N, C-alpha and C positions, 0 to 999 in steps of 0.2 A: 289074351291081350298082345298086340304086337308092339315091337319096340321102334316106334317111329324116331326115337332120338338119333338113332344111328343113320338114318336116311340122309345121304348127302344132299338130295334135293330139299330136304327140309332145312338143313344147315344153310344152303344157299338161299334159300327164301327168307330166313332170319337176317342174314347179311344184306340182303336186298331191302329189306324193311328199315334197315338202319340208313342205308344209302337214300332211300326215298325221303326219310325224315330229315336228313342233312339237307338233301336237295330242296325241300319246302322251306328250310330256313332262309334259302335265297331269294324266295318269291317275294313280291310286293305285299305288302300288308293286306291290301284288298281281295288278295286271293287266298289268304291264309284259311278262310272258312268256306270257300267253295271249291274250287279246283284241287287245291292242297288237301283238303280234308277228303275228297273223293280218292285221291291218289294214295294217300295213307290208309284209308279203309280197304283199297283193293290190294293192297301191297299185305296188310296184315291178313286179309281173307286168304291169301295165297299159303302162307304158312300155317294158318288156323285149319283150313280144310285139309292140308296134309296129315296134320295131327288128329285130326277129328276122327279118322278111321281107327284110331289105336284101340277104342272101346268096343269096335265093331268085330263081328267073327266072320262076315261073309265078304268074299272077294268083290260081289257084286255092290255091296254097301262102299267098299274101298274105291272102287271105279267111279262111283257116284260122287264122292267127295273130291276125287282126283279131276273130275269134269268140272266141278265148281271151281277147284284151284286154278285150272286151265283156263276157264273163262275169265276169271279174276286177273290172270296174268295178261291176257290180250286186252281186257279192259284198261288195265295199267300201262300198257304198252301204247294204246290209244292216247290216253291222258297225257303220257310224257311227250308225245308227238305233237298234241295240241299245245302243250305249254311251250313247245319249241316254235310252232307258227306263231304264237302270241309273244314271242321274244322274252319269255320268261326263264327260258333254259337255253344255254349256250351249247355249241358242239362239244365243248370241253365235258360238261355233265351228259348230254343226251346219248353220244355215241358209246361210251362204255357201259353206261346203265342199260340202254336198250340191249346191247350185245350180250351182257349178264343175264338179262331178263330172258332173251330169247333162248340161252342155253339152259335156262331153268324151264321154259315151255317145251324145250325137246326132252327133257329129262321127265317131265310129267307125262308128256305124250308117250315115251317109252314105257313108263310105269302101266299106264291105260293098256298099251297094247299087250304087255307081259301079262297082266292080270286078267285081260279077256281071254287069252289062250290059256291060263292056268285053269279058269272056271269052266272051261268046255269040257 
C-alpha cells in the first residue's frame, strides 16, 4: 500500500475541492443541479483518483488513475471557463482557481511522466 496522504498534489486537490464547493455557492439556483453538480463531481474525481492508486501495487495502475484525475482536471477547467462565459463566475473567482487548478494539472502530469519512467 502506498501512502497517498503525503502527496502534495492530493492535498492541493482536496483544497481545490473546497474552493469549487464555495464557488458553487455563488451560482444561481438554476445551475446548482447541472453545471455546479458537474464541477463538484469533476473536482471530487481529481482527489479520489489520486487516492485510488493507494490500494494498487502496479505503477501501470497508478498511471491509469493519474490519467483519469488529469482528464477530470481539464474537464473542470473547461466547466469553470464555461461558467465564466455564462457570467456565473467573475475574474475574482476564475483567475485564482484556474491558476491553482493548472498547478495541479502540472503536478499530475509530472507524476505521470515520473511513473512512466519508473516502470520501464
